[in-house]
Every structure is written in C-alpha cells, then in structure tokens.
All heavy atoms as a GROMACS GRO file, in nm:
protein
  598
    1MET      N    1   3.822  -1.976   3.251
    1MET     CA    2   3.694  -2.036   3.223
    1MET      C    3   3.701  -2.184   3.259
    1MET      O    4   3.800  -2.250   3.228
    1MET     CB    5   3.660  -2.017   3.074
    1MET     CG    6   3.530  -2.080   3.033
    1MET     SD    7   3.486  -2.056   2.859
    1MET     CE    8   3.487  -1.880   2.846
    2VAL      N    9   3.597  -2.235   3.322
    2VAL     CA   10   3.592  -2.376   3.358
    2VAL      C   11   3.513  -2.454   3.253
    2VAL      O   12   3.443  -2.396   3.169
    2VAL     CB   13   3.533  -2.398   3.500
    2VAL    CG1   14   3.618  -2.333   3.605
    2VAL    CG2   15   3.390  -2.350   3.508
    3ILE      N   16   3.524  -2.585   3.257
    3ILE     CA   17   3.462  -2.672   3.157
    3ILE      C   18   3.312  -2.646   3.143
    3ILE      O   19   3.260  -2.634   3.032
    3ILE     CB   20   3.490  -2.820   3.189
    3ILE    CG1   21   3.639  -2.850   3.169
    3ILE    CG2   22   3.405  -2.912   3.104
    3ILE    CD1   23   3.682  -2.989   3.210
    4SER      N   24   3.240  -2.638   3.254
    4SER     CA   25   3.095  -2.619   3.247
    4SER      C   26   3.057  -2.486   3.181
    4SER      O   27   2.960  -2.478   3.105
    4SER     CB   28   3.031  -2.630   3.385
    4SER     OG   29   3.084  -2.532   3.472
    5GLU      N   30   3.136  -2.383   3.205
    5GLU     CA   31   3.111  -2.253   3.141
    5GLU      C   32   3.138  -2.260   2.991
    5GLU      O   33   3.065  -2.201   2.911
    5GLU     CB   34   3.199  -2.145   3.204
    5GLU     CG   35   3.165  -2.113   3.347
    5GLU     CD   36   3.268  -2.024   3.415
    5GLU    OE1   37   3.384  -2.015   3.367
    5GLU    OE2   38   3.233  -1.962   3.516
    6LEU      N   39   3.243  -2.332   2.954
    6LEU     CA   40   3.277  -2.348   2.813
    6LEU      C   41   3.166  -2.422   2.738
    6LEU      O   42   3.127  -2.381   2.629
    6LEU     CB   43   3.410  -2.423   2.800
    6LEU     CG   44   3.465  -2.442   2.659
    6LEU    CD1   45   3.485  -2.308   2.589
    6LEU    CD2   46   3.596  -2.519   2.664
    7ILE      N   47   3.112  -2.525   2.800
    7ILE     CA   48   3.001  -2.599   2.738
    7ILE      C   49   2.881  -2.508   2.720
    7ILE      O   50   2.817  -2.508   2.614
    7ILE     CB   51   2.966  -2.725   2.820
    7ILE    CG1   52   3.079  -2.827   2.809
    7ILE    CG2   53   2.832  -2.785   2.775
    7ILE    CD1   54   3.065  -2.946   2.899
    8SER      N   55   2.849  -2.428   2.820
    8SER     CA   56   2.736  -2.335   2.808
    8SER      C   57   2.758  -2.234   2.696
    8SER      O   58   2.665  -2.201   2.622
    8SER     CB   59   2.715  -2.261   2.940
    8SER     OG   60   2.676  -2.350   3.041
    9LYS      N   61   2.880  -2.185   2.683
    9LYS     CA   62   2.911  -2.089   2.578
    9LYS      C   63   2.894  -2.151   2.440
    9LYS      O   64   2.837  -2.090   2.350
    9LYS     CB   65   3.054  -2.037   2.596
    9LYS     CG   66   3.094  -1.934   2.495
    9LYS     CD   67   3.234  -1.884   2.518
    9LYS     CE   68   3.268  -1.784   2.409
    9LYS     NZ   69   3.406  -1.746   2.408
   10ILE      N   70   2.944  -2.272   2.422
   10ILE     CA   71   2.931  -2.342   2.294
   10ILE      C   72   2.784  -2.367   2.264
   10ILE      O   73   2.738  -2.345   2.151
   10ILE     CB   74   3.008  -2.475   2.296
   10ILE    CG1   75   3.157  -2.452   2.315
   10ILE    CG2   76   2.982  -2.554   2.168
   10ILE    CD1   77   3.235  -2.578   2.348
   11ARG      N   78   2.710  -2.413   2.364
   11ARG     CA   79   2.568  -2.443   2.346
   11ARG      C   80   2.492  -2.320   2.297
   11ARG      O   81   2.403  -2.331   2.213
   11ARG     CB   82   2.510  -2.495   2.478
   11ARG     CG   83   2.372  -2.553   2.466
   11ARG     CD   84   2.323  -2.614   2.596
   11ARG     NE   85   2.333  -2.522   2.706
   11ARG     CZ   86   2.392  -2.550   2.822
   11ARG    NH1   87   2.446  -2.667   2.844
   11ARG    NH2   88   2.396  -2.460   2.919
   12ALA      N   89   2.528  -2.202   2.346
   12ALA     CA   90   2.461  -2.079   2.305
   12ALA      C   91   2.492  -2.043   2.159
   12ALA      O   92   2.412  -1.978   2.093
   12ALA     CB   93   2.502  -1.964   2.397
   13GLU      N   94   2.608  -2.086   2.109
   13GLU     CA   95   2.648  -2.053   1.973
   13GLU      C   96   2.594  -2.150   1.869
   13GLU      O   97   2.576  -2.113   1.753
   13GLU     CB   98   2.801  -2.049   1.962
   13GLU     CG   99   2.863  -1.933   2.038
   13GLU     CD  100   3.012  -1.922   2.012
   13GLU    OE1  101   3.055  -1.941   1.897
   13GLU    OE2  102   3.085  -1.894   2.108
   14LEU      N  103   2.572  -2.274   1.909
   14LEU     CA  104   2.521  -2.375   1.816
   14LEU      C  105   2.370  -2.384   1.826
   14LEU      O  106   2.311  -2.345   1.926
   14LEU     CB  107   2.584  -2.511   1.845
   14LEU     CG  108   2.736  -2.518   1.834
   14LEU    CD1  109   2.784  -2.656   1.874
   14LEU    CD2  110   2.782  -2.485   1.693
   15SER      N  111   2.307  -2.438   1.722
   15SER     CA  112   2.162  -2.444   1.726
   15SER      C  113   2.112  -2.588   1.741
   15SER      O  114   2.072  -2.628   1.849
   15SER     CB  115   2.102  -2.380   1.601
   15SER     OG  116   2.155  -2.439   1.485
   16ASP      N  117   2.116  -2.664   1.637
   16ASP     CA  118   2.059  -2.798   1.638
   16ASP      C  119   2.147  -2.895   1.717
   16ASP      O  120   2.265  -2.908   1.690
   16ASP     CB  121   2.042  -2.846   1.494
   16ASP     CG  122   1.958  -2.971   1.483
   16ASP    OD1  123   1.864  -2.985   1.564
   16ASP    OD2  124   1.986  -3.054   1.395
   17ASN      N  125   2.088  -2.962   1.815
   17ASN     CA  126   2.159  -3.062   1.896
   17ASN      C  127   2.279  -3.002   1.970
   17ASN      O  128   2.384  -3.065   1.984
   17ASN     CB  129   2.202  -3.179   1.806
   17ASN     CG  130   2.213  -3.309   1.880
   17ASN    OD1  131   2.172  -3.320   1.995
   17ASN    ND2  132   2.268  -3.408   1.815
   18ALA      N  133   2.263  -2.881   2.017
   18ALA     CA  134   2.373  -2.804   2.074
   18ALA      C  135   2.434  -2.866   2.200
   18ALA      O  136   2.557  -2.865   2.215
   18ALA     CB  137   2.327  -2.661   2.104
   19GLU      N  138   2.354  -2.919   2.288
   19GLU     CA  139   2.407  -2.976   2.413
   19GLU      C  140   2.500  -3.094   2.384
   19GLU      O  141   2.612  -3.101   2.435
   19GLU     CB  142   2.293  -3.021   2.505
   19GLU     CG  143   2.337  -3.083   2.635
   19GLU     CD  144   2.400  -2.983   2.732
   19GLU    OE1  145   2.365  -2.865   2.727
   19GLU    OE2  146   2.484  -3.026   2.814
   20PHE      N  147   2.454  -3.185   2.299
   20PHE     CA  148   2.534  -3.302   2.263
   20PHE      C  149   2.664  -3.259   2.196
   20PHE      O  150   2.773  -3.305   2.231
   20PHE     CB  151   2.454  -3.394   2.171
   20PHE     CG  152   2.536  -3.505   2.112
   20PHE    CD1  153   2.568  -3.617   2.187
   20PHE    CD2  154   2.582  -3.497   1.981
   20PHE    CE1  155   2.644  -3.719   2.133
   20PHE    CE2  156   2.658  -3.599   1.926
   20PHE     CZ  157   2.690  -3.710   2.003
   21GLU      N  158   2.653  -3.169   2.097
   21GLU     CA  159   2.771  -3.127   2.022
   21GLU      C  160   2.869  -3.051   2.110
   21GLU      O  161   2.990  -3.069   2.096
   21GLU     CB  162   2.730  -3.044   1.901
   21GLU     CG  163   2.661  -3.128   1.796
   21GLU     CD  164   2.637  -3.056   1.665
   21GLU    OE1  165   2.671  -2.936   1.653
   21GLU    OE2  166   2.586  -3.121   1.573
   22ALA      N  167   2.820  -2.968   2.200
   22ALA     CA  168   2.908  -2.895   2.290
   22ALA      C  169   2.991  -2.991   2.376
   22ALA      O  170   3.113  -2.975   2.391
   22ALA     CB  171   2.827  -2.800   2.379
   23ARG      N  172   2.925  -3.091   2.429
   23ARG     CA  173   2.996  -3.190   2.512
   23ARG      C  174   3.098  -3.269   2.430
   23ARG      O  175   3.210  -3.294   2.474
   23ARG     CB  176   2.898  -3.283   2.580
   23ARG     CG  177   2.815  -3.215   2.686
   23ARG     CD  178   2.712  -3.311   2.746
   23ARG     NE  179   2.625  -3.242   2.840
   23ARG     CZ  180   2.652  -3.228   2.969
   23ARG    NH1  181   2.763  -3.280   3.018
   23ARG    NH2  182   2.569  -3.165   3.048
   24GLU      N  183   3.059  -3.309   2.308
   24GLU     CA  184   3.150  -3.385   2.221
   24GLU      C  185   3.274  -3.303   2.185
   24GLU      O  186   3.385  -3.356   2.184
   24GLU     CB  187   3.077  -3.430   2.094
   24GLU     CG  188   2.973  -3.538   2.117
   24GLU     CD  189   3.032  -3.668   2.166
   24GLU    OE1  190   3.133  -3.716   2.109
   24GLU    OE2  191   2.977  -3.725   2.263
   25ILE      N  192   3.254  -3.177   2.154
   25ILE     CA  193   3.366  -3.090   2.119
   25ILE      C  194   3.463  -3.077   2.236
   25ILE      O  195   3.584  -3.093   2.221
   25ILE     CB  196   3.316  -2.951   2.074
   25ILE    CG1  197   3.244  -2.962   1.938
   25ILE    CG2  198   3.430  -2.850   2.067
   25ILE    CD1  199   3.166  -2.839   1.898
   26VAL      N  200   3.410  -3.050   2.354
   26VAL     CA  201   3.495  -3.033   2.473
   26VAL      C  202   3.568  -3.162   2.506
   26VAL      O  203   3.688  -3.161   2.534
   26VAL     CB  204   3.413  -2.980   2.593
   26VAL    CG1  205   3.494  -2.985   2.721
   26VAL    CG2  206   3.364  -2.839   2.566
   27MET      N  207   3.497  -3.275   2.502
   27MET     CA  208   3.563  -3.402   2.531
   27MET      C  209   3.675  -3.431   2.432
   27MET      O  210   3.782  -3.479   2.471
   27MET     CB  211   3.460  -3.517   2.530
   27MET     CG  212   3.368  -3.516   2.649
   27MET     SD  213   3.261  -3.663   2.661
   27MET     CE  214   3.169  -3.657   2.509
   28SER      N  215   3.652  -3.401   2.306
   28SER     CA  216   3.753  -3.426   2.203
   28SER      C  217   3.876  -3.338   2.225
   28SER      O  218   3.990  -3.387   2.221
   28SER     CB  219   3.694  -3.400   2.065
   28SER     OG  220   3.791  -3.416   1.966
   29VAL      N  221   3.856  -3.210   2.246
   29VAL     CA  222   3.969  -3.117   2.264
   29VAL      C  223   4.047  -3.149   2.390
   29VAL      O  224   4.171  -3.146   2.390
   29VAL     CB  225   3.919  -2.971   2.264
   29VAL    CG1  226   4.029  -2.876   2.307
   29VAL    CG2  227   3.866  -2.932   2.126
   30LEU      N  228   3.977  -3.179   2.499
   30LEU     CA  229   4.045  -3.206   2.626
   30LEU      C  230   4.096  -3.349   2.639
   30LEU      O  231   4.172  -3.381   2.730
   30LEU     CB  232   3.952  -3.174   2.744
   30LEU     CG  233   3.906  -3.029   2.756
   30LEU    CD1  234   3.814  -3.013   2.876
   30LEU    CD2  235   4.024  -2.934   2.765
   31GLY      N  236   4.050  -3.438   2.548
   31GLY     CA  237   4.092  -3.577   2.553
   31GLY      C  238   4.037  -3.651   2.674
   31GLY      O  239   4.108  -3.730   2.736
   32ILE      N  240   3.911  -3.622   2.708
   32ILE     CA  241   3.848  -3.686   2.824
   32ILE      C  242   3.721  -3.759   2.781
   32ILE      O  243   3.669  -3.736   2.672
   32ILE     CB  244   3.816  -3.584   2.935
   32ILE    CG1  245   3.720  -3.474   2.884
   32ILE    CG2  246   3.945  -3.522   2.989
   32ILE    CD1  247   3.677  -3.375   2.992
   33ASN      N  248   3.670  -3.846   2.870
   33ASN     CA  249   3.546  -3.916   2.841
   33ASN      C  250   3.430  -3.852   2.918
   33ASN      O  251   3.450  -3.755   2.990
   33ASN     CB  252   3.559  -4.066   2.873
   33ASN     CG  253   3.589  -4.093   3.019
   33ASN    OD1  254   3.537  -4.025   3.108
   33ASN    ND2  255   3.672  -4.192   3.046
   34ARG      N  256   3.310  -3.907   2.904
   34ARG     CA  257   3.191  -3.848   2.968
   34ARG      C  258   3.202  -3.842   3.120
   34ARG      O  259   3.164  -3.743   3.181
   34ARG     CB  260   3.066  -3.926   2.929
   34ARG     CG  261   3.014  -3.890   2.795
   34ARG     CD  262   2.876  -3.951   2.768
   34ARG     NE  263   2.829  -3.907   2.640
   34ARG     CZ  264   2.871  -3.952   2.524
   34ARG    NH1  265   2.963  -4.045   2.519
   34ARG    NH2  266   2.822  -3.906   2.411
   35ASN      N  267   3.254  -3.948   3.180
   35ASN     CA  268   3.268  -3.948   3.326
   35ASN      C  269   3.363  -3.839   3.373
   35ASN      O  270   3.335  -3.767   3.468
   35ASN     CB  271   3.317  -4.084   3.375
   35ASN     CG  272   3.214  -4.192   3.359
   35ASN    OD1  273   3.093  -4.165   3.355
   35ASN    ND2  274   3.259  -4.315   3.347
   36GLU      N  275   3.475  -3.825   3.305
   36GLU     CA  276   3.572  -3.721   3.341
   36GLU      C  277   3.514  -3.582   3.318
   36GLU      O  278   3.543  -3.489   3.394
   36GLU     CB  279   3.700  -3.737   3.259
   36GLU     CG  280   3.777  -3.862   3.294
   36GLU     CD  281   3.889  -3.892   3.197
   36GLU    OE1  282   3.871  -3.875   3.075
   36GLU    OE2  283   3.996  -3.934   3.246
   37LEU      N  284   3.430  -3.568   3.216
   37LEU     CA  285   3.365  -3.441   3.189
   37LEU      C  286   3.278  -3.400   3.307
   37LEU      O  287   3.281  -3.285   3.351
   37LEU     CB  288   3.281  -3.452   3.061
   37LEU     CG  289   3.212  -3.325   3.015
   37LEU    CD1  290   3.314  -3.227   2.959
   37LEU    CD2  291   3.109  -3.357   2.910
   38ILE      N  292   3.203  -3.493   3.359
   38ILE     CA  293   3.114  -3.465   3.473
   38ILE      C  294   3.196  -3.438   3.600
   38ILE      O  295   3.171  -3.342   3.671
   38ILE     CB  296   3.016  -3.582   3.494
   38ILE    CG1  297   2.922  -3.593   3.374
   38ILE    CG2  298   2.938  -3.566   3.624
   38ILE    CD1  299   2.844  -3.721   3.368
   39ILE      N  300   3.291  -3.523   3.626
   39ILE     CA  301   3.371  -3.512   3.749
   39ILE      C  302   3.452  -3.382   3.751
   39ILE      O  303   3.466  -3.318   3.855
   39ILE     CB  304   3.465  -3.634   3.764
   39ILE    CG1  305   3.382  -3.759   3.791
   39ILE    CG2  306   3.567  -3.612   3.874
   39ILE    CD1  307   3.460  -3.888   3.780
   40ASN      N  308   3.504  -3.342   3.635
   40ASN     CA  309   3.594  -3.226   3.627
   40ASN      C  310   3.527  -3.101   3.574
   40ASN      O  311   3.594  -3.013   3.519
   40ASN     CB  312   3.715  -3.260   3.538
   40ASN     CG  313   3.797  -3.372   3.594
   40ASN    OD1  314   3.827  -3.374   3.712
   40ASN    ND2  315   3.832  -3.468   3.512
   41SER      N  316   3.397  -3.088   3.590
   41SER     CA  317   3.323  -2.975   3.532
   41SER      C  318   3.370  -2.838   3.584
   41SER      O  319   3.348  -2.737   3.519
   41SER     CB  320   3.173  -2.991   3.554
   41SER     OG  321   3.143  -2.980   3.692
   42ARG      N  322   3.438  -2.834   3.698
   42ARG     CA  323   3.486  -2.707   3.753
   42ARG      C  324   3.635  -2.686   3.727
   42ARG      O  325   3.696  -2.593   3.779
   42ARG     CB  326   3.460  -2.701   3.904
   42ARG     CG  327   3.315  -2.717   3.947
   42ARG     CD  328   3.216  -2.624   3.883
   42ARG     NE  329   3.248  -2.484   3.906
   42ARG     CZ  330   3.191  -2.383   3.842
   42ARG    NH1  331   3.102  -2.406   3.749
   42ARG    NH2  332   3.225  -2.260   3.866
   43LYS      N  333   3.694  -2.770   3.644
   43LYS     CA  334   3.837  -2.760   3.611
   43LYS      C  335   3.858  -2.647   3.510
   43LYS      O  336   3.782  -2.630   3.417
   43LYS     CB  337   3.887  -2.891   3.553
   43LYS     CG  338   4.032  -2.891   3.516
   43LYS     CD  339   4.073  -3.024   3.455
   43LYS     CE  340   4.217  -3.015   3.407
   43LYS     NZ  341   4.253  -3.129   3.326
   44GLU      N  342   3.966  -2.571   3.529
   44GLU     CA  343   4.001  -2.462   3.438
   44GLU      C  344   4.045  -2.517   3.303
   44GLU      O  345   4.111  -2.620   3.296
   44GLU     CB  346   4.114  -2.377   3.497
   44GLU     CG  347   4.071  -2.286   3.610
   44GLU     CD  348   3.984  -2.169   3.564
   44GLU    OE1  349   4.003  -2.118   3.452
   44GLU    OE2  350   3.898  -2.128   3.643
   45VAL      N  351   4.010  -2.445   3.198
   45VAL     CA  352   4.050  -2.482   3.062
   45VAL      C  353   4.154  -2.380   3.015
   45VAL      O  354   4.136  -2.260   3.033
   45VAL     CB  355   3.927  -2.481   2.968
   45VAL    CG1  356   3.966  -2.520   2.828
   45VAL    CG2  357   3.817  -2.571   3.022
   46GLY      N  358   4.261  -2.429   2.956
   46GLY     CA  359   4.368  -2.342   2.910
   46GLY      C  360   4.331  -2.260   2.786
   46GLY      O  361   4.239  -2.294   2.712
   47CYS      N  362   4.406  -2.154   2.763
   47CYS     CA  363   4.382  -2.065   2.649
   47CYS      C  364   4.394  -2.138   2.516
   47CYS      O  365   4.316  -2.113   2.424
   47CYS     CB  366   4.478  -1.947   2.652
   47CYS     SG  367   4.450  -1.835   2.790
   48GLY      N  368   4.492  -2.224   2.503
   48GLY     CA  369   4.510  -2.300   2.380
   48GLY      C  370   4.393  -2.391   2.350
   48GLY      O  371   4.351  -2.405   2.235
   49GLU      N  372   4.340  -2.451   2.455
   49GLU     CA  373   4.225  -2.539   2.440
   49GLU      C  374   4.100  -2.460   2.402
   49GLU      O  375   4.021  -2.503   2.319
   49GLU     CB  376   4.201  -2.619   2.567
   49GLU     CG  377   4.314  -2.716   2.596
   49GLU     CD  378   4.317  -2.766   2.738
   49GLU    OE1  379   4.276  -2.692   2.830
   49GLU    OE2  380   4.362  -2.881   2.758
   50ILE      N  381   4.084  -2.343   2.462
   50ILE     CA  382   3.969  -2.256   2.428
   50ILE      C  383   3.978  -2.213   2.282
   50ILE      O  384   3.877  -2.212   2.211
   50ILE     CB  385   3.963  -2.135   2.523
   50ILE    CG1  386   3.928  -2.181   2.665
   50ILE    CG2  387   3.861  -2.033   2.473
   50ILE    CD1  388   3.936  -2.073   2.770
   51LYS      N  389   4.099  -2.182   2.235
   51LYS     CA  390   4.118  -2.143   2.096
   51LYS      C  391   4.082  -2.257   2.002
   51LYS      O  392   4.016  -2.237   1.900
   51LYS     CB  393   4.262  -2.099   2.074
   51LYS     CG  394   4.290  -2.048   1.935
   51LYS     CD  395   4.433  -2.000   1.922
   51LYS     CE  396   4.458  -1.953   1.779
   51LYS     NZ  397   4.594  -1.908   1.760
   52LYS      N  398   4.124  -2.378   2.035
   52LYS     CA  399   4.092  -2.496   1.953
   52LYS      C  400   3.942  -2.520   1.949
   52LYS      O  401   3.885  -2.549   1.843
   52LYS     CB  402   4.165  -2.619   2.009
   52LYS     CG  403   4.138  -2.746   1.935
   52LYS     CD  404   4.200  -2.745   1.797
   52LYS     CE  405   4.178  -2.880   1.732
   52LYS     NZ  406   4.206  -2.878   1.589
   53VAL      N  407   3.875  -2.505   2.064
   53VAL     CA  408   3.729  -2.519   2.068
   53VAL      C  409   3.663  -2.416   1.978
   53VAL      O  410   3.571  -2.447   1.902
   53VAL     CB  411   3.677  -2.507   2.214
   53VAL    CG1  412   3.527  -2.487   2.218
   53VAL    CG2  413   3.715  -2.630   2.294
   54ALA      N  414   3.711  -2.292   1.984
   54ALA     CA  415   3.654  -2.185   1.901
   54ALA      C  416   3.668  -2.217   1.752
   54ALA      O  417   3.575  -2.193   1.674
   54ALA     CB  418   3.720  -2.052   1.934
   55GLU      N  419   3.782  -2.273   1.713
   55GLU     CA  420   3.803  -2.312   1.573
   55GLU      C  421   3.702  -2.419   1.530
   55GLU      O  422   3.645  -2.412   1.422
   55GLU     CB  423   3.945  -2.364   1.553
   55GLU     CG  424   4.052  -2.258   1.566
   55GLU     CD  425   4.193  -2.316   1.569
   55GLU    OE1  426   4.209  -2.439   1.555
   55GLU    OE2  427   4.287  -2.237   1.588
   56ILE      N  428   3.681  -2.517   1.617
   56ILE     CA  429   3.586  -2.625   1.587
   56ILE      C  430   3.445  -2.570   1.578
   56ILE      O  431   3.369  -2.604   1.487
   56ILE     CB  432   3.597  -2.738   1.692
   56ILE    CG1  433   3.731  -2.809   1.678
   56ILE    CG2  434   3.481  -2.836   1.677
   56ILE    CD1  435   3.760  -2.909   1.788
   57VAL      N  436   3.407  -2.484   1.672
   57VAL     CA  437   3.272  -2.425   1.671
   57VAL      C  438   3.250  -2.343   1.543
   57VAL      O  439   3.144  -2.353   1.481
   57VAL     CB  440   3.249  -2.339   1.797
   57VAL    CG1  441   3.121  -2.258   1.786
   57VAL    CG2  442   3.244  -2.428   1.921
   58ASN      N  443   3.350  -2.267   1.501
   58ASN     CA  444   3.337  -2.190   1.377
   58ASN      C  445   3.318  -2.281   1.256
   58ASN      O  446   3.238  -2.252   1.168
   58ASN     CB  447   3.456  -2.097   1.358
   58ASN     CG  448   3.452  -1.980   1.452
   58ASN    OD1  449   3.347  -1.939   1.498
   58ASN    ND2  450   3.569  -1.927   1.484
   59ARG      N  451   3.393  -2.390   1.252
   59ARG     CA  452   3.376  -2.486   1.142
   59ARG      C  453   3.237  -2.547   1.145
   59ARG      O  454   3.173  -2.563   1.041
   59ARG     CB  455   3.481  -2.596   1.151
   59ARG     CG  456   3.620  -2.549   1.114
   59ARG     CD  457   3.725  -2.656   1.136
   59ARG     NE  458   3.706  -2.771   1.048
   59ARG     CZ  459   3.780  -2.881   1.056
   59ARG    NH1  460   3.876  -2.891   1.147
   59ARG    NH2  461   3.757  -2.982   0.974
   60ARG      N  462   3.189  -2.579   1.264
   60ARG     CA  463   3.056  -2.638   1.279
   60ARG      C  464   2.948  -2.540   1.237
   60ARG      O  465   2.852  -2.576   1.169
   60ARG     CB  466   3.035  -2.685   1.424
   60ARG     CG  467   2.904  -2.754   1.448
   60ARG     CD  468   2.897  -2.884   1.370
   60ARG     NE  469   2.763  -2.937   1.375
   60ARG     CZ  470   2.681  -2.943   1.270
   60ARG    NH1  471   2.720  -2.903   1.151
   60ARG    NH2  472   2.560  -2.992   1.284
   61LYS      N  473   2.963  -2.414   1.277
   61LYS     CA  474   2.865  -2.310   1.241
   61LYS      C  475   2.861  -2.286   1.091
   61LYS      O  476   2.758  -2.244   1.038
   61LYS     CB  477   2.895  -2.181   1.316
   61LYS     CG  478   2.856  -2.189   1.463
   61LYS     CD  479   2.903  -2.076   1.550
   61LYS     CE  480   2.896  -1.939   1.496
   61LYS     NZ  481   2.938  -1.837   1.594
   62SER      N  482   2.971  -2.314   1.022
   62SER     CA  483   2.973  -2.296   0.876
   62SER      C  484   2.905  -2.412   0.804
   62SER      O  485   2.893  -2.410   0.683
   62SER     CB  486   3.116  -2.280   0.826
   62SER     OG  487   3.186  -2.402   0.833
   63GLY      N  488   2.862  -2.514   0.880
   63GLY     CA  489   2.786  -2.624   0.822
   63GLY      C  490   2.862  -2.755   0.807
   63GLY      O  491   2.805  -2.854   0.764
   64GLU      N  492   2.990  -2.756   0.844
   64GLU     CA  493   3.067  -2.880   0.835
   64GLU      C  494   3.017  -2.979   0.940
   64GLU      O  495   3.000  -2.942   1.056
   64GLU     CB  496   3.216  -2.850   0.856
   64GLU     CG  497   3.306  -2.966   0.827
   64GLU     CD  498   3.453  -2.930   0.833
   64GLU    OE1  499   3.486  -2.810   0.841
   64GLU    OE2  500   3.535  -3.022   0.831
   65PRO      N  501   2.993  -3.104   0.903
   65PRO     CA  502   2.945  -3.203   1.000
   65PRO      C  503   3.045  -3.224   1.114
   65PRO      O  504   3.166  -3.230   1.090
   65PRO     CB  505   2.928  -3.330   0.917
   65PRO     CG  506   2.914  -3.282   0.777
   65PRO     CD  507   3.000  -3.159   0.767
   66LEU      N  508   2.993  -3.237   1.233
   66LEU     CA  509   3.078  -3.256   1.351
   66LEU      C  510   3.164  -3.382   1.338
   66LEU      O  511   3.280  -3.382   1.377
   66LEU     CB  512   2.993  -3.262   1.478
   66LEU     CG  513   3.071  -3.271   1.609
   66LEU    CD1  514   3.157  -3.146   1.629
   66LEU    CD2  515   2.976  -3.287   1.727
   67GLN      N  516   3.108  -3.487   1.281
   67GLN     CA  517   3.183  -3.612   1.265
   67GLN      C  518   3.307  -3.591   1.178
   67GLN      O  519   3.411  -3.650   1.203
   67GLN     CB  520   3.094  -3.721   1.202
   67GLN     CG  521   2.980  -3.764   1.290
   67GLN     CD  522   2.859  -3.671   1.281
   67GLN    OE1  523   2.859  -3.570   1.212
   67GLN    NE2  524   2.754  -3.706   1.352
   68TYR      N  525   3.297  -3.506   1.075
   68TYR     CA  526   3.412  -3.478   0.990
   68TYR      C  527   3.517  -3.397   1.066
   68TYR      O  528   3.637  -3.421   1.053
   68TYR     CB  529   3.371  -3.399   0.866
   68TYR     CG  530   3.288  -3.475   0.765
   68TYR    CD1  531   3.251  -3.607   0.785
   68TYR    CD2  532   3.246  -3.414   0.648
   68TYR    CE1  533   3.174  -3.676   0.694
   68TYR    CE2  534   3.170  -3.481   0.555
   68TYR     CZ  535   3.134  -3.613   0.578
   68TYR     OH  536   3.059  -3.680   0.486
   69ILE      N  537   3.471  -3.303   1.144
   69ILE     CA  538   3.562  -3.216   1.220
   69ILE      C  539   3.641  -3.298   1.323
   69ILE      O  540   3.762  -3.285   1.335
   69ILE     CB  541   3.486  -3.102   1.290
   69ILE    CG1  542   3.416  -3.013   1.186
   69ILE    CG2  543   3.579  -3.020   1.378
   69ILE    CD1  544   3.316  -2.916   1.246
   70LEU      N  545   3.568  -3.381   1.398
   70LEU     CA  546   3.631  -3.457   1.506
   70LEU      C  547   3.699  -3.584   1.456
   70LEU      O  548   3.782  -3.643   1.526
   70LEU     CB  549   3.528  -3.494   1.613
   70LEU     CG  550   3.458  -3.376   1.682
   70LEU    CD1  551   3.360  -3.428   1.787
   70LEU    CD2  552   3.558  -3.279   1.743
   71GLY      N  553   3.662  -3.629   1.335
   71GLY     CA  554   3.722  -3.750   1.280
   71GLY      C  555   3.668  -3.878   1.337
   71GLY      O  556   3.730  -3.983   1.325
   72GLU      N  557   3.550  -3.869   1.399
   72GLU     CA  558   3.486  -3.988   1.455
   72GLU      C  559   3.337  -3.966   1.467
   72GLU      O  560   3.291  -3.852   1.471
   72GLU     CB  561   3.544  -4.023   1.592
   72GLU     CG  562   3.526  -3.914   1.696
   72GLU     CD  563   3.594  -3.947   1.828
   72GLU    OE1  564   3.687  -4.029   1.829
   72GLU    OE2  565   3.555  -3.889   1.928
   73ALA      N  566   3.262  -4.076   1.473
   73ALA     CA  567   3.118  -4.068   1.488
   73ALA      C  568   3.075  -4.161   1.600
   73ALA      O  569   3.131  -4.270   1.615
   73ALA     CB  570   3.048  -4.107   1.359
   74GLU      N  571   2.978  -4.118   1.678
   74GLU     CA  572   2.928  -4.202   1.785
   74GLU      C  573   2.833  -4.305   1.727
   74GLU      O  574   2.750  -4.274   1.642
   74GLU     CB  575   2.855  -4.117   1.890
   74GLU     CG  576   2.811  -4.199   2.008
   74GLU     CD  577   2.770  -4.114   2.125
   74GLU    OE1  578   2.843  -4.022   2.160
   74GLU    OE2  579   2.663  -4.143   2.181
   75PHE      N  580   2.846  -4.427   1.773
   75PHE     CA  581   2.760  -4.536   1.727
   75PHE      C  582   2.681  -4.586   1.846
   75PHE      O  583   2.738  -4.611   1.952
   75PHE     CB  584   2.844  -4.648   1.668
   75PHE     CG  585   2.762  -4.761   1.615
   75PHE    CD1  586   2.695  -4.748   1.495
   75PHE    CD2  587   2.750  -4.879   1.685
   75PHE    CE1  588   2.618  -4.853   1.445
   75PHE    CE2  589   2.674  -4.983   1.637
   75PHE     CZ  590   2.609  -4.969   1.516
   76MET      N  591   2.552  -4.600   1.828
   76MET     CA  592   2.467  -4.644   1.940
   76MET      C  593   2.463  -4.793   1.952
   76MET      O  594   2.452  -4.867   1.865
   76MET     CB  595   2.327  -4.589   1.924
   76MET     CG  596   2.326  -4.443   1.934
   76MET     SD  597   2.159  -4.386   1.953
   76MET     CE  598   2.184  -4.212   1.945
   0.00000   0.00000   0.00000
C-alpha cells in the first residue's frame, strides 16, 4: 500500500475532519512533514507502519482526541 492509498483508507474510517486527521496520523507515524507527504505520495508503506496507523485510528474512533494520541497539537 502506498501513502496516498493509506490516507484514503483512514479518511473513509474517520468522520469529523477526516482528511486533516488522516494526513496528521500518516505524517506522525512516518516521521515526515507536509512537503514530504506530497512528494512521496506513491511511496510504499511498511507493514509495521500500517499496523501503527491502525492502532492510532482505532484509538481515534473510540473518541480519544488526536492531540492526545500524537502527543502534539497544531497551532495556527
């Protein structure tokens, strides 16, 4: 599975603000920034990384705030 497919899969599982949260989750797990996310959208994602993303998505779906899960909050 490539990064763009993983983001689409996460987006389908989450409801409110899904696009933003999907990107934040993937960037956090892969340790990349927004530019790298765009540039590397066709890069393969490893099984371990997919498993970590699934764990985060499950926590998020249970109602835990994304900021608590990732340990950081975006500031505008």
